[in-house]
MIVEXMI-775323 format. One record per residue: x, y, z of N, C-alpha, C in turn; residue in three letters; residue number from 1; chain. Coordinates in pm, 1 decimal. Layout:
% residues N
       n.u       n.v       n.w      ca.u      ca.v      ca.w       c.u       c.v       c.w  res    n  chain
         X         Y         Z         X         Y         Z         X         Y         Z  ala  NUM      A
...
//
This chain:
% residues 79
       n.u       n.v       n.w      ca.u      ca.v      ca.w       c.u       c.v       c.w  res    n  chain
   -2444.9    1390.7     642.2   -2320.9    1444.9     695.9   -2216.5    1444.2     584.2  unk    1      A
   -2148.5    1556.5     566.8   -2046.9    1566.9     461.3   -1920.3    1490.8     499.9  unk    2      A
   -1834.9    1469.4     401.0   -1707.3    1402.9     428.2   -1624.3    1483.9     527.3  unk    3      A
   -1623.7    1615.1     511.5   -1547.6    1699.8     604.0   -1600.5    1684.2     746.2  unk    4      A
   -1730.8    1680.6     761.8   -1790.5    1665.1     894.0   -1754.3    1529.4     954.5  unk    5      A
   -1755.4    1424.8     871.7   -1720.0    1290.9     920.2   -1575.2    1285.4     965.8  unk    6      A
   -1485.5    1341.2     884.9   -1342.7    1341.0     919.1   -1319.5    1422.6    1045.7  unk    7      A
   -1379.6    1539.9    1055.4   -1360.8    1624.4    1173.5   -1418.0    1556.6    1297.8  unk    8      A
   -1533.4    1495.0    1286.8   -1592.3    1423.9    1400.6   -1499.2    1311.2    1446.1  unk    9      A
   -1440.8    1240.6    1350.7   -1346.1    1133.1    1382.4   -1227.0    1189.4    1459.7  unk   10      A
   -1170.2    1298.4    1410.1   -1054.5    1359.4    1474.8   -1089.2    1411.9    1614.5  unk   11      A
   -1209.6    1463.1    1631.4   -1250.9    1518.0    1761.0   -1264.9    1409.9    1867.5  unk   12      A
   -1275.3    1283.4    1828.2   -1279.8    1175.2    1926.6   -1141.1    1145.3    1981.6  unk   13      A
   -1037.1    1211.6    1927.0    -900.8    1190.7    1972.8    -826.1    1085.9    1893.9  unk   14      A
    -888.0    1035.1    1786.8    -821.9     933.3    1705.0    -748.6     997.9    1588.9  unk   15      A
    -647.2     928.3    1540.5    -574.2     968.2    1420.4    -648.1     913.8    1299.9  unk   16      A
    -615.3     967.2    1181.5    -675.9     916.7    1058.7    -571.7     914.9     947.6  unk   17      A
    -577.6     812.6     865.4    -491.5     800.2     747.9    -581.4     787.5     625.9  unk   18      A
    -523.0     795.4     508.8    -601.8     781.4     386.0    -670.8     645.2     380.7  unk   19      A
    -601.8     541.1     425.8    -660.1     406.1     423.2    -778.8     396.9     518.3  unk   20      A
    -763.9     448.8     639.4    -873.9     440.0     734.5    -989.7     530.5     692.8  unk   21      A
    -960.7     647.2     633.0   -1067.5     735.5     586.0   -1148.8     669.7     475.0  unk   22      A
   -1079.0     598.9     387.6   -1148.7     527.5     280.2   -1234.5     415.4     337.3  unk   23      A
   -1177.3     336.5     427.4   -1248.3     221.7     483.8   -1368.4     263.7     569.4  unk   24      A
   -1352.0     368.3     647.4   -1457.0     408.4     740.5   -1563.6     499.2     679.2  unk   25      A
   -1521.3     590.7     592.5   -1611.9     695.8     546.1   -1622.4     709.8     394.8  unk   26      A
   -1549.1     629.7     319.1   -1553.9     640.2     173.7   -1485.2     764.4     120.3  unk   27      A
   -1391.8     819.4     195.6   -1319.5     941.1     155.7   -1197.3     899.3      74.4  unk   28      A
   -1197.3     935.0     -55.0   -1086.1     899.7    -143.2    -971.6     999.9    -134.7  unk   29      A
   -1001.3    1125.9    -110.0    -899.4    1230.8    -112.0    -888.2    1297.0      24.8  unk   30      A
    -833.0    1223.0     119.5    -824.2    1273.7     256.8    -743.1    1402.7     264.8  unk   31      A
    -633.0    1411.4     192.7    -549.5    1532.6     199.1    -629.0    1657.0     159.1  unk   32      A
    -716.8    1643.5      61.9    -800.5    1756.9      19.9    -899.8    1794.8     130.1  unk   33      A
    -957.3    1693.7     195.9   -1051.3    1720.9     305.1    -978.1    1787.4     421.8  unk   34      A
    -856.0    1742.2     451.2    -776.9    1800.1     559.7    -745.5    1946.0     528.6  unk   35      A
    -708.1    1975.4     403.8    -679.5    2114.3     365.6    -802.3    2202.2     384.8  unk   36      A
    -917.5    2153.1     342.2   -1041.1    2230.4     359.6   -1070.1    2255.3     507.8  unk   37      A
   -1048.0    2154.4     590.9   -1070.4    2170.7     734.8    -970.8    2270.0     794.6  unk   38      A
    -845.9    2265.8     748.3    -746.2    2362.5     794.6    -784.5    2503.6     752.3  unk   39      A
    -833.4    2517.5     629.4    -873.4    2648.5     578.9    -987.8    2708.1     661.0  unk   40      A
   -1065.1    2621.5     726.5   -1174.7    2666.6     812.5   -1127.7    2700.4     953.9  unk   41      A
    -997.4    2684.6     979.0    -940.3    2723.6    1107.3    -907.7    2609.3    1201.8  unk   42      A
    -929.6    2486.3    1161.3    -894.9    2371.8    1245.6    -743.7    2352.0    1243.3  unk   43      A
    -685.8    2325.4    1359.1    -542.2    2301.7    1368.2    -520.5    2150.9    1364.1  unk   44      A
    -477.8    2103.5    1247.0    -459.0    1960.4    1223.9    -313.3    1937.3    1190.1  unk   45      A
    -251.8    1844.9    1261.3    -111.2    1812.8    1238.4     -99.6    1694.2    1144.5  unk   46      A
       0.8    1699.0    1059.6      33.8    1589.7     968.8     157.6    1519.9    1022.9  unk   47      A
     147.9    1389.9    1042.5     258.8    1312.3    1096.1     308.6    1219.3     986.8  unk   48      A
     432.4    1237.8     941.5     485.0    1148.5     837.8     510.7    1008.9     894.1  unk   49      A
     469.2     907.3     820.5     485.3     767.8     861.9     541.6     687.0     745.9  unk   50      A
     598.3     572.8     778.7     649.9     480.2     678.3     603.3     340.6     715.8  unk   51      A
     547.5     266.6     618.6     502.3     130.6     648.5     618.8      32.6     639.7  unk   52      A
     592.0     -94.4     662.5     698.9    -193.8     667.2     767.1    -215.7     532.8  unk   53      A
     701.1    -172.1     424.3     760.1    -184.7     290.5     832.2     -57.9     245.9  unk   54      A
     840.4      40.4     334.6     907.5     165.2     301.8     818.4     268.7     235.2  unk   55      A
     691.2     238.2     218.9     596.4     332.5     157.7     562.8     441.8     258.5  unk   56      A
     570.7     567.0     214.3     545.2     680.9     301.9     400.5     726.5     289.3  unk   57      A
     344.4     769.3     400.4     207.3     820.5     403.6     194.3     917.9     519.6  unk   58      A
      83.1     990.1     522.0      59.5    1087.1     628.6     -50.8    1036.9     721.5  unk   59      A
     -33.4    1065.5     849.1    -136.8    1041.3     948.5    -173.3    1179.2    1005.0  unk   60      A
    -301.5    1204.1    1023.1    -347.3    1334.9    1068.2    -411.3    1323.8    1205.4  unk   61      A
    -397.3    1432.2    1284.5    -462.1    1439.8    1414.0    -487.6    1585.9    1446.9  unk   62      A
    -584.8    1608.1    1533.1    -607.0    1743.2    1581.3    -493.8    1778.7    1676.0  unk   63      A
    -448.3    1899.0    1668.8    -338.3    1942.3    1753.7    -378.6    1934.5    1900.4  unk   64      A
    -301.5    1856.5    1977.7    -323.7    1847.6    2120.6    -434.0    1752.6    2164.0  unk   65      A
    -514.4    1697.9    2072.1    -626.8    1613.4    2110.0    -597.0    1464.4    2104.0  unk   66      A
    -510.1    1423.2    2013.1    -488.1    1279.5    1993.6    -343.3    1244.4    2019.4  unk   67      A
    -322.1    1123.4    2059.0    -187.2    1073.6    2079.3    -142.1    1000.9    1953.4  unk   68      A
     -12.1    1000.3    1931.2      42.6     927.6    1817.3      28.2     779.0    1845.5  unk   69      A
     -23.4     705.1    1748.5     -46.4     562.0    1765.9      85.2     486.4    1766.7  unk   70      A
      88.9     377.7    1841.7     207.1     293.8    1839.6     215.2     216.2    1709.6  unk   71      A
     100.6     189.8    1646.8      94.6     125.3    1516.6       4.7     212.6    1428.0  unk   72      A
      57.7     324.1    1374.9     -25.0     424.1    1309.3    -102.8     375.3    1188.9  unk   73      A
     -57.6     273.8    1119.9    -130.9     226.0    1003.9    -259.2     155.7    1039.4  unk   74      A
    -273.1     111.4    1163.4    -391.0      36.8    1204.6    -478.9     116.8    1298.7  unk   75      A
    -422.0     206.2    1376.4    -493.2     275.3    1482.9    -619.2     345.0    1436.0  unk   76      A
    -614.2     410.8    1320.1    -728.4     487.1    1273.1    -849.9     402.4    1241.0  unk   77      A
    -834.7     272.5    1232.7    -947.3     186.1    1200.2   -1033.9     153.8    1320.9  unk   78      A
    -988.1     184.6    1439.8   -1062.5     149.5    1559.9   -1135.9     265.9    1618.2  unk   79      A
//
């Protein structure tokens, strides 16, 4: 299974994904590149800007209409 297939399958379960969770779960180092490729194939994926407790900004991705925004977005994608 390709990285794109793994990421898309994850998103189709209704879960969000971040770069940290993609790396931990699937070994995906460049999540933004995989998301762009999936978007180019016609998938509607939303990018949600997030900020961690140290002020570091990152993106969380979800399929449009399929997943809910996590109450703790930095951790949610790991489950």
